[in-house]
C-alpha positions, -999 to 999 in steps of 0.1 A, spaced: -492 479 -581 -513 495 -554 -506 530 -568 -539 546 -557 -561 545 -527 -593 557 -543 -615 527 -532 -635 529 -500 -623 510 -469 -627 472 -471 -636 449 -442 -612 420 -437 -628 410 -405 -640 376 -417 -606 367 -433 -589 343 -409 -556 345 -428 -555 383 -424 -562 380 -386 -533 354 -384 -510 377 -405 -517 406 -382 -510 385 -351 -477 371 -366 -467 406 -377 -472 420 -342 -452 391 -327 -423 396 -351 -422 433 -347 -419 428 -309 -391 403 -315 -373 427 -338 -377 456 -313 -364 434 -284 -334 423 -306 -326 459 -315 -328 470 -279 -305 441 -268 -279 450 -295 -277 487 -286 -258 483 -253 -235 456 -269 -226 481 -297 -220 508 -271 -196 484 -252 -177 477 -284 -174 514 -293 -161 521 -258 -135 493 -261 -124 506 -295 -122 542 -283 -104 565 -307 -91 536 -328 -107 530 -362 -103 492 -362 -98 464 -337 -93 427 -339 -107 399 -317 -94 366 -329 -104 363 -365 -130 390 -362 -123 425 -374 -143 454 -359 -143 488 -376 -155 520 -361 -145 546 -388 -157 581 -392 -182 582 -420 -188 613 -441 -216 616 -466 -225 645 -489 -257 663 -484 -285 658 -509 -320 667 -516 -348 642 -521 -372 649 -549 -409 651 -539 -425 617 -541 -456 599 -531 -461 563 -520 -486 543 -500 -474 536 -464 -486 505 -446 -495 513 -410 -512 491 -384 -529 506 -354 
């Protein structure tokens, strides 16, 4: 589905639903960004509190802050269509 982009540009200007989708998408992206920005300092505070420990408990909640190792790998060349809104 949507493998090629060989067709010329299409105008969706008269499509009310697309205009609504673009508006909703922009709003949700802003909410997502704000939520991610709000979580960052909270995560930093948790990491500081845990310090050099790999795990901590707070009531029935377990918090882990373990060193993660992963092997290096190569990604094979690929192509895909990226959705970008500007």
